[in-house]
Structure formats: structure tokens, C-alpha cells
C-alpha positions in Angstrom: -51.4 51.9 -17.4 -47.6 51.6 -18.6 -46.6 51.0 -15.3 -48.9 48.0 -14.9 -48.2 46.7 -18.1 -44.5 47.1 -17.5 -43.8 45.0 -14.6 -45.3 41.8 -15.8 -43.3 42.3 -18.6 -40.6 42.8 -16.9 -41.3 39.7 -14.6 -42.1 37.8 -17.9 -38.7 38.3 -19.6 -36.8 37.2 -16.4 -39.0 34.4 -15.7 -38.1 32.8 -19.6 -34.5 33.8 -18.6 -34.3 31.8 -15.3 -36.6 28.6 -16.8 -33.7 29.1 -19.6 -30.8 28.8 -17.3 -32.4 26.5 -14.7 -32.9 24.0 -18.2 -29.6 24.3 -19.7 -27.9 23.3 -15.9 -30.0 20.5 -15.8 -29.3 19.6 -19.2 -25.3 20.3 -18.1 -25.2 18.1 -15.5 -28.0 15.3 -16.3 -25.3 12.8 -17.3 -22.8 13.6 -14.1 -22.5 14.7 -10.5 -20.1 15.6 -8.6 -18.5 13.9 -6.0 -15.5 14.6 -3.5 -13.6 12.8 -1.3 -11.2 13.6 2.1 -8.1 12.0 2.6 -6.8 13.4 6.1 -3.8 13.3 8.2 -5.1 12.6 12.0 -2.1 13.9 14.4 -4.5 14.2 17.5 -3.6 12.2 20.6 -6.6 10.3 22.9 -7.9 12.7 25.5 -8.0 11.9 29.1 -10.9 14.1 29.9 -14.0 15.7 27.9 -12.4 18.9 27.9 -9.5 17.7 25.7 -11.9 15.2 23.8 -13.6 18.6 22.8 -10.8 20.5 22.1 -9.7 17.1 19.9 -12.9 17.3 17.9 -12.7 20.9 17.7 -9.7 20.9 15.8 -10.8 18.6 13.0 -13.8 20.5 12.7 -11.8 23.1 12.1 -10.0 21.3 9.0 -13.3 19.9 8.1 -15.2 23.1 7.4 -13.1 24.7 4.8 -12.2 21.7 3.1 -16.6 21.5 2.7 -16.2 25.0 1.4 -13.3 24.2 -0.7 -15.6 20.9 -2.3 -18.5 23.6 -3.0 -16.4 25.9 -5.0 -15.2 23.0 -6.7 -18.5 21.6 -7.4 -19.5 18.9 -5.5 -22.6 17.7 -4.9 -21.3 15.0 -2.1 -18.4 15.2 0.4 -17.1 12.3 1.7 -14.7 12.2 5.2 -12.5 9.0 6.5 -13.4 6.6 9.3 -11.1 7.8 12.9 -11.0 11.5 11.5 -12.6 13.1 13.6 -11.5 11.3 16.5 -8.7 8.7 17.2 -8.8 5.4 17.5 -8.7 4.7 21.3 -9.7 2.7 24.1 -13.6 2.5 24.9 -13.5 5.1 28.1 -11.2 7.4 26.1 -14.2 6.9 23.0 -16.6 7.3 24.9 -15.7 11.0 25.6 -16.4 11.8 21.8 -19.4 10.2 21.4 -22.6 12.0 20.5 -26.5 11.5 20.4 -27.5 10.7 16.6 -31.3 11.1 15.6 -33.3 8.1 14.0 -33.3 9.2 10.1 -37.1 8.3 10.3 -37.5 12.1 12.3 -36.0 14.4 9.8 -33.9 16.2 12.3 -32.3 18.8 11.1 -29.4 19.8 14.1 -28.3 23.0 12.6 -31.7 24.2 12.4 -33.0 22.9 15.5 -29.6 24.0 17.4 -31.2 23.8 21.4 -32.6 20.3 20.7 -29.0 19.0 19.7 -26.8 21.6 22.0 -25.0 18.6 23.9 -23.8 17.2 19.8 -21.7 19.9 19.0 -20.1 17.7 16.4 -23.1 17.0 15.1 -24.5 20.0 14.6 -21.3 21.5 12.8 -21.7 18.6 10.5 -24.9 19.9 9.7 -24.3 23.5 9.0 -22.0 22.4 7.3 -23.9 20.5 4.9 -27.1 23.6 4.7 -24.5 26.7 4.4 -22.9 24.6 1.4 -25.9 22.9 -0.2 -23.9 19.9 0.1 -25.0 16.2 0.8 -21.8 14.9 3.4 -21.0 11.8 5.3 -19.1 12.1 8.0 -18.1 8.8 10.1 -18.8 9.6 14.0 -18.9 8.0 16.9 -22.5 7.6 18.7 -23.9 7.4 21.9 -27.3 4.8 22.5 -28.6 4.9 26.4 -30.1 1.4 26.8 -30.1 1.2 30.5 -32.2 -1.3 31.9 -32.3 -3.5 28.2 -31.7 -6.7 27.4 -28.1 -6.7 26.1 -27.2 -3.6 27.4 -23.6 -2.5 28.2 -23.0 -2.2 32.3 -22.1 1.4 31.1 -25.8 1.7 30.6 -25.2 3.0 26.9 -23.8 1.3 23.7 -21.5 2.9 21.5 -21.4 3.1 17.6 -18.5 3.6 14.8 -21.1 5.4 12.7 -21.9 7.2 9.1 -23.7 9.7 9.6 -25.3 11.7 5.8 -26.8 15.1 5.7 -28.9 16.1 3.1 -28.4 19.3 1.3 -30.4 21.1 3.9 -28.2 19.9 6.8 -31.3 17.4 7.7 -29.4 13.5 8.9 -31.1 11.0 6.1 -29.1 8.5 6.5 -27.2 6.8 10.0 -25.0 3.6 9.2 -23.5 1.7 12.1 -20.3 -0.4 11.4 -21.7 -4.4 11.3 -18.1 -5.6 11.0 -15.6 -4.1 14.2 -12.1 -5.0 13.1 -9.9 -5.1 16.2 -12.3 -2.3 17.8 -13.8 -3.4 21.5 -14.1 0.2 22.4 -17.5 0.0 19.7 -20.7 -2.2 19.8 -22.4 -4.4 17.1 -25.6 -3.1 16.2 -28.5 -5.2 17.9 -30.1 -5.5 14.2 -29.3 -6.0 10.8 -29.2 -2.3 8.3 -30.2 -1.1 5.1 -28.1 1.7 5.1 -29.9 3.2 2.0 -30.4 6.9 1.3 -31.9 8.7 -2.1 -30.8 12.6 -2.9 -31.4 14.6 -6.2 -28.8 13.2 -7.4 -29.1 8.9 -7.1 -29.3 6.4 -4.3 -26.6 5.3 -2.2 -25.1 2.7 0.3 -23.2 3.9 2.8 -20.5 1.3 4.7 -17.7 1.6 7.0 -14.4 -0.2 6.4 -14.0 -3.9 6.8 -17.8 -4.1 5.5 -16.9 -3.6 2.5 -14.9 -6.7 2.1 -17.9 -9.6 3.5 -20.4 -10.9 1.8 -23.0 -8.7 2.8 -21.6 -6.5 0.1 -22.7 -8.5 -2.3 -26.3 -7.2 -1.7 -24.9 -4.0 -3.5 -24.9 -5.8 -7.2 -28.8 -7.0 -6.4 -30.3 -3.7 -5.5 -30.9 -2.2 -9.2 -31.6 1.1 -7.7 -28.3 1.8 -6.3 -26.0 4.3 -8.3 -23.1 3.7 -5.9 -21.6 3.1 -2.4 -20.3 5.9 0.1 -17.4 4.7 2.4 -15.8 6.2 4.8 -12.6 3.9 6.1 -9.2 3.8 7.8 -8.0 0.5 5.4 -5.0 -1.5 6.6 -3.3 -1.9 3.5 -2.0 -5.1 2.2 -0.2 -6.8 -0.6 0.1 -7.7 -2.8 -4.1 -7.6 -3.6 -5.5 -5.6 -0.7 -4.0 -2.0 -1.0 -6.7 1.0 -0.5 -7.1 2.1 -4.4 -6.3 -1.5 -5.7 -9.5 -3.2 -3.9 -11.3 -0.2 -4.7 -11.1 0.1 -8.0 -11.6 -3.4 -8.2 -14.5 -3.5 -6.5 -16.5 -1.0 -8.2 -15.6 -2.8 -11.4 -16.9 -6.1 -10.2 -20.1 -4.7 -9.2 -20.2 -2.3 -11.7 -21.1 0.2 -9.4 -20.0 3.5 -8.0 -17.5 3.7 -4.9 -16.3 7.4 -3.1 -14.0 5.8 -0.7 -12.3 8.8 2.2 -9.6 6.9 4.5 -7.3 8.4 6.9 -3.8 8.9 5.9 -1.7 7.2 8.8 0.5 5.2 6.9 2.6 4.1 9.8 -0.5 2.2 10.9 -1.4 0.6 7.2 -3.7 3.6 6.6 -3.4 5.2 2.8 -4.9 5.8 -0.1 -8.5 7.6 -1.0 -10.5 7.8 -4.5 -13.4 7.9 -6.7 -14.1 5.0 -8.7 -16.4 4.2 -11.5 -17.8 0.5 -12.7 -17.2 1.3 -16.5 -13.8 3.4 -16.3 -12.1 2.7 -13.4 -10.1 4.9 -11.1 -11.7 8.6 -11.9 -8.9 10.4 -9.4 -7.4 8.8 -6.7 -4.2 9.9 -4.5 -2.0 6.9 -2.8 1.2 8.9 -1.0 2.8 9.4 2.3 3.7 12.9 2.7 2.0 13.5 5.4 -0.8 15.8 3.5 -4.3 15.8 3.9 -6.0 15.8 0.5 -9.7 16.8 -1.5 -10.0 14.4 -4.2 -12.4 15.6 -6.6 -14.1 14.5 -9.9 -17.1 14.2 -12.0 -19.1 10.9 -12.1 -21.2 9.4 -14.5 -24.8 8.5 -13.9 -25.9 4.8 -15.0 -25.8 4.1 -18.2 -24.6 7.9 -19.5 -21.2 8.8 -20.9 -18.7 11.3 -19.2 -16.4 12.7 -21.6 -14.1 14.2 -18.9 -14.1 13.3 -15.3 -12.7 17.1 -14.6 -10.4 15.4 -11.4 -8.4 17.6 -9.2 -6.2 16.6 -6.0 -6.1 20.1 -4.0 -3.7 20.0 -0.4 -5.1 21.5 2.1 -2.6 22.6 4.8 -3.3 22.4 8.2 -2.5 26.7 8.6 -5.5 26.6 6.3 -3.8 27.0 2.8 -4.4 24.9 -0.3 -2.0 24.1 -3.1 -3.0 21.8 -6.5 -1.6 18.8 -6.4 -0.3 16.7 -9.2 3.0 14.6 -8.1 0.9 12.5 -6.5 3.4 9.1 -5.8 6.4 10.8 -5.6 6.8 9.8 -1.8 5.8 6.2 -2.4 9.1 4.3 -0.9 10.1 1.2 -2.3 9.4 -1.0 0.0 7.4 -1.2 3.3 6.8 -4.9 4.2 6.2 -5.1 8.0 8.1 -8.5 7.6 11.3 -7.3 7.2 10.9 -2.9 8.6 10.8 -2.2 12.0 7.8 -0.5 13.5 6.8 3.1 12.2 9.5 5.7 13.8 6.3 7.8 12.8 3.0 7.2 12.0 2.8 10.2 9.8 5.7 9.6 7.2 6.8 6.3 7.6 4.8 3.8 4.9 4.2 0.1 6.1 1.6 -2.9 4.9 0.7 -6.0 5.6 2.3 -9.1 3.7 0.2 -12.0 2.5 2.1 -15.3 3.3 2.5 -17.2 0.0 4.0 -20.6 1.9 0.9 -22.4 0.8 0.9 -20.7 -2.9 1.6 -22.7 -6.3 4.5 -20.4 -7.3 5.7 -20.2 -11.1 8.8 -17.5 -11.4 8.8 -15.9 -14.5 12.5 -15.4 -16.0 12.2 -15.2 -19.7 10.8 -12.1 -22.0 8.0 -13.8 -22.8 6.1 -17.2 -21.8 2.8 -19.1 -21.8 1.7 -21.6 -19.2 -0.9 -22.9 -16.6 -0.1 -23.2 -13.1 -3.1 -24.7 -10.8 -3.6 -24.9 -6.9 -6.5 -27.0 -5.4 -8.6 -27.5 -8.0 -8.3 -23.7 -9.7 -6.4 -23.4 -12.5 -4.6 -20.4 -14.2 -2.9 -19.6 -17.6 -0.5 -16.5 -17.8 0.6 -15.4 -21.2 2.7 -12.1 -20.9 5.5 -10.2 -23.5 8.4 -7.8 -21.4 11.1 -6.0 -22.8 13.2 -8.1 -20.6 12.4 -9.3 -17.2 15.5 -8.4 -14.4 13.9 -8.7 -11.5 11.8 -11.3 -9.6 8.6 -12.2 -10.8 6.2 -15.2 -9.6 2.9 -16.4 -10.8 0.7 -17.3 -7.5 -1.9 -19.5 -8.0 -4.4 -20.1 -4.7 -7.4 -21.7 -3.2 -8.4 -21.6 0.4 -8.2 -20.1 3.2 -6.4 -16.8 3.6 -5.4 -16.6 7.4 -2.2 -14.2 7.6 -4.3 -11.7 9.3 -5.6 -14.0 12.2 -8.0 -13.8 14.1 -9.7 -13.1 10.8 -9.7 -15.1 7.9 -11.5 -15.8 4.6 -11.9 -18.3 1.4 -10.4 -16.7 -1.7 -8.9 -18.4 -5.1 -5.8 -16.1 -6.5 -4.1 -16.1 -10.3 -1.4 -13.3 -9.8 1.4 -12.0 -11.0 3.5 -10.3 -8.3 7.0 -8.3 -7.9 8.0 -10.1 -5.2 11.5 -10.4 -3.1 12.6 -13.6 -0.7 13.3 -13.0 3.1 13.0 -15.7 6.1 13.7 -18.1 4.0 10.6 -17.8 1.7 10.9 -17.6 -1.9 8.2 -14.6 -2.7 7.7 -12.8 1.2 8.1 -9.3 0.4 6.9 -7.2 -1.7 8.2 -3.9 -3.4 6.4 -1.0 -4.6 8.8 -0.2 -6.9 9.6 -1.9 -10.5 11.7 -1.7 -13.9 10.7 -4.1 -15.9 8.4 -2.7 -18.8 5.8 -5.1 -20.0 3.7 -5.2 -23.1 1.2 -8.1 -22.9 -0.6 -10.2 -20.4 -3.1 -12.4 -20.4 -4.3 -13.8 -17.1 -7.2 -16.8 -16.7 -9.0 -19.0 -14.3 -12.0 -21.2 -13.9 -13.1 -19.5 -10.4 -16.2 -21.4 -8.5 -17.7 -17.8 -8.0 -18.8 -15.0 -9.9 -17.2 -12.3 -7.7 -13.6 -11.7 -9.3 -11.7 -8.9 -8.8 -9.2 -7.9 -11.2 -6.1 -5.5 -10.3 -3.6 -4.3 -12.6 -1.0 -1.7 -10.7 1.7 0.1 -11.5 5.6 1.1 -10.7 5.1 3.3 -7.4 2.1 2.2 -6.9 0.0 3.7 -9.6 -3.0 2.4 -11.1 -2.6 1.4 -14.7 -5.3 3.4 -17.0 -8.6 1.1 -17.2 -8.5 2.2 -20.8 -5.4 0.2 -21.2 -7.0 -3.2 -20.0 -10.2 -5.6 -19.9 -11.9 -7.9 -17.8 -14.4 -10.0 -18.2 -16.1 -13.3 -16.1 -18.0 -16.0 -18.0 -20.0 -18.8 -16.5 -18.7 -22.1 -18.3 -19.3 -25.9 -17.6 -16.1 -25.7 -15.4 -17.2 -22.3 -13.2 -16.7 -19.3 -13.8 -14.2 -18.1 -16.4 -11.9 -15.0 -15.3 -9.8 -13.2 -17.9 -7.9 -10.1 -17.7 -6.2 -8.5 -20.4 -3.7 -5.9 -21.3 -1.7 -4.8 -24.1 0.3 -1.5 -24.6 2.6 -0.6 -26.9 4.5 2.1 -25.1 4.2 -0.6 -22.0 3.4 -0.7 -18.1 6.2 -1.0 -15.0 3.8 -4.0 -13.7 3.8 -5.1 -10.2 0.5 -6.7 -9.6 -1.4 -8.5 -12.3 -4.2 -10.9 -12.1 -7.5 -11.8 -10.1 -8.6 -13.2 -6.8 -12.1 -15.0 -6.3 -13.9 -14.1 -3.2 -15.3 -17.5 -1.5 -18.2 -15.5 0.7 -19.4 -18.8 1.5 -16.1 -19.9 3.0 -16.1 -16.6 5.5 -16.3 -17.1 9.3 -19.5 -15.2 11.0 -17.8 -12.2 11.8 -21.2 -11.0 13.2 -24.8 -12.1 13.5 -26.0 -10.9 10.3 
């Protein structure tokens, strides 16, 4: 009799403790989830045959696997890998060697569990097992192979291939895939045949997946219109462009403007303009980021506030993951940022891994006003856009211009887009142009800055960047856009007793209506 009553009692006590424990965990984490993004240094070359391609993929997966384990140890609920990380950017024939079949998410396939079914997709299977073994959502960028022989629009090879994000849930099930809709000089990939809705839902929210150039064009406006979306999961090999097209700068401004979370993983190949990853929040700005052309793989982790929740501390970290498997915590991000990387005055990078380069916008057609006084206030206009600048600094010893522009930006031909700019920029003269190159170092300390503009679009992106391309903490500045009879009045205001050595400060309005039809969507 005693034995019979003792076991239920123990079971009851244990159950109560389990319930309490689960309740406490839920209460502790109900206001946030933990995100991780991996900035990966691509070192592999394009293959000559299938065997070489498999070795490339396996080499990179051997880095991915311990990274996933490390992310889990740091409490990550989701891990994002970059574009062109599992495989390098190659010609079409070589890219085919990396392609694998990817199931439709409607099938709820689990490649880790269904090993025989996915025996010809070893990379997909490995990624699925990474998610399952670490009970973590994973987004990885892959090359998809889609047979289409005899179908309208099929390639002569009998198949299509896509630059594709694949999302796995905590169990390893494929719950999302997104085929890149706006290709950037990528003849080795095809455009998808229909518009996609790349949403997926997991236990900590609903998210939308995009690849690289997609985030810059009008389709991204849908994010603001989707009230049920908690954030954007973004894989990219971004081509940095000064002064307002650099990874972490644009990523933060996107999160703030769209009032959403952006988890952005970029490849690190600074000699090919690619560098910079992080986790960004609409209400809080940058939660954690890296921007340093140091040739090191880095895992960036931060707690992310859920919608309408207050975040006490992002508990952020950056961990270097060496190719030999060792790791080390990183607290000196930005130390390796060189003074200059403007491609118009520097030769092609001798090393893609260690030499930093970035595109530069041609400001010949901008209205430019050089500032020379320690403090000043004035207005400049261009093509109907009028912007004001009010500032104070210790002294102006370097070259700064207030740049105003309303029109088509076509520096990166054949791509072009519409924009309205109100920007204070640190720049130098070159090739007969007064503001032509954009260094990443600055010495002049600003204590106050206010920029306003009468934009014709509500999509106005703010930016405030410091010396060595450090983002000015969002707690030091504020930004808003209000609709008035003169249009959309944008305002960015910065105040700091300590001061900041500013590089770029201002706003960019995106005129999506003036963009080209980059695809048929």
C-alpha cells in the first residue's frame, strides 16, 4: 500500500516542479528570442567536376556544423547563414555541380529523418540534421536544381537552377524556401516562374525570407504592410557602396524605417565589396553587428525583443570561429577598417580576403555645400527636394559636404533606381570632382546635428555613422517622418555632449515607383 501511494506522490511533486520550471522558462523568454547570424569567409574556388564540388561543400559544411552547435550553446533560437557561403559564385556549368533538389515546404519533408529519399541531396540533409540536432531554426542559402524538360520556359539543359534560401524548423523539417527574385549579375541562376510569399511561422514568431538585392527594391514594402510579420531573415553577398549603401548602415536604417527586426548574414569577401553582418531592431537600432575586413569568420548573437516588448539587455556577443575549429570571443570589431577603400582611386584588391574595396556614388549631379565653420545652419535644394542642415562641432578640419539630390541613381550601371538624398558626408576630391571618394576614418567631433527634408515618399531611411564605420548608438539620435502639405517631412536629430566623429549623417528617400522592372514582379 505504501509503495502504491508513494510513486504517485513522487510523480505529482516532480510534475509540479516540471510545470514550475517550464513556466519560469516561458516567463523569462516571453519578451525576447535569441538570434544568431554567421559572417563566413569564403575561401573555396570554383570546381572543375562533381568530385571537387562535393569537397567544396563538405569543407564549408565542416565549418557550419560547429557554428550551429556554438550558436545553440549561446541560446540561439534561429541561425542565419549568408548567400554564396556553401558554394562560391561560379559560371552556370560550375554552379550546376552545387545544385540539389529541394522539396516544397507543403510536403513537410524532413531530410534528416528521410535519409533514403534525400540521398542525392547531402547538403540539404546535413542542414536538416544541424537544425534537428540543435533544436534550432536554420536559414541557409543553397543552389536548387529543378527539372523542367519539355515544359514552357525551360532552359535547354532541361532544368532550372535558383539562388535559394531554405528554412528548417527545430525538428529539421523544411518549412520555407525562397528563390531569389532580383538577380544581381547572376547569369548562372534563373528567375522563379511565379511571385512568392516567403513567410514562415515558428514558435517565436512569423518571419519573411529574402536574398540580397531583393531587400532594396519595392517588393520589400510588403514587409511594412504585413502586420503579422515579426522580422526579416536575410542572406546576402552585399556589394558595399559609399556613402549610403554599406551593409550595416543600410541594414540598421531598414529595420528602423520598417519598424521591424532584420537578421542579416553577409559573406566576408572585402576585396569583392562584401562585408558586414548583424541583428537590427526597429525600436532599438543595432543589437549586435560586425564590420571589419579581418579575414575572420564571426558568429554574432543577440536577444531580440518580441513585438511591443521592452528589451532590457541584448546580451550580445561576437565569436570568432577559426578554420581549425577553435573559437575566441571578439571585442575589437572595427580595428582593421582601413582609412580608404574607394574603388575609383585604388587598384583591384590584391586579396579578396584582406583588402577592402567599396563602390562609390558619383555626386557630380548633386547640389553640394561644403561646411567649414564649427557651427552653421542652412538650406539646399535639388529638383524640388529641399533639405536643411543645422550642426555644431569642435572644429571642421577635414572635408565635409552637405549633399542634396532628387533623381535617378545609376552609378552601378546597368542597375538604377530613384532616390532623394539629404546627406552630410565626409569626402575628398579626386579626378576633378570635389566630393568623389569617401574615407572610413574621421577626426572632427560633432555634438549636434539636425537634418530635415521634404520627401515625396514615406520610405525615408536614416543613417548616422561614426569613424571606422561604427554605427552611432540609436540612443544618441532620433528620427521621424510626418506627412505634411509639402510631402513627407523627414527629420533626424543627434545630440551628444561627448560628441561623435561622424562620417555620414542624413536620410535617403527611396522612390520605388521610379525603379526599373528588375523582374516581372
